[in-house]
N, C-alpha and C positions, 0 to 999 in steps of 0.2 A: 093228333095235333092239328090245331086250327088257329087262324088269325081272322078276326073281324075288324074291318076298317070302319071308323065312324063316318058319318055323312060328310063332315068337313075334310077329313083326310082323303076320302073317295073323290071329292071334288078336286082336290089339289092334284091327285094322281091320274084321274081319268083322261085328261088330255094327252097324256104320255103313253096310254095303252092302246092296243089294237091287236088284230089277229096276226099281224106280222112281228109281234113282240112277245117277250116273256119276262116274268118277274123273278128276281132273286132277292133273298134275304142274306146279305153277306155279313158273316162274322169277321170283324176287322182284326185279323190276326196276321196280315202280311202274306198270306198264302193264296196264290191264284192271281189272275190278271185283273180281277174286279176289286180286290182288297186294296185299299188306299194306303194303309200303313200297318205296321206291326204294333201290337199293344206294348207300350213301354211303362205302363202303370197298371194299377189294380182295377181299372174300370172296364166293364164289359161294354163294347161298342158294336152296334150293328148299323147297316146301311141298306135301304131299299134300292135295288138297281133295276133299271129297265134295259134290256138288251134285245138285239134282233133275234127273231126266232131261230135263224140259222147260226147265230153266234156260238162259239165253243163254250161249253159249260162243264169241262172236266172238273171233277171234285165236288160238284153240286149234285150229289147222288141220292138225295132224299127230297120228296115232295110233301109239302103241307098244303092243306086246303084253305082257301080264304074266300070271302065274298067278292073278291076281284079276280078270282080264278086261282089256278095252282101257283105255288111259289116254290122255287128250288132253293135248297139249303145244303151246306156241307154237313154230312151226317153227324160229325162230332160236335157241331154247334148246338145239338139238341140238349147237351148237358147244361147250357145256360138258358134254355127256353122252358116254357110251361106248356101243358096240354092245351089250355085255353088262353088265348092272348087277344089283345086289342091294340089297335093303333089309333091314337087320338091326336087330333090337330089342335094346337094351342094358337089361336089367332093373335093373341097379345104379343107373343114372342115369335110368331111365324115358324114354329117348330112342331115336330111330331114326336110322340113318345110311344114306346113299345111297352106294354103292360101285360102282366101275366097273373095267374092265380095268387102268387105270392107277393104281388106289388109291382113296382116299376122295375123293368129290366134295363131299359135305356131311355133316359129322359130327354136325349137330344138325338133321336133317330135320324140318320143321314138319308139323303136322297140324291141319286145320280142317274140321269138318263143318258146312257152310253150311246143311244141312237141319235141324240142331238149333236154329238161330236163328229158324226160322219160327214 
């Protein structure tokens, strides 16, 4: 399983990355400290999170590779993901989308840098 970030999404995220941080792809199901809400509708929602390297990541027990480095995910979220994925930035809407082999997975991929809240 892999994710490729397009150039525009890389540019949006790179200022938030560094050797003292790690990336998460959070399935927004209300489980864990980085999930912002439980799904109360039939949409699949994901968020890219940046956390400190030392931050707890219990439940994020699977790693997928990306061109921005490893990304931790909850193992059961693989049911909603595809083997080959891309993240694309839409400058008109200032949003990112998560896309897979089968099409769009999440048209409004969220982004939260938890290190900026410290």
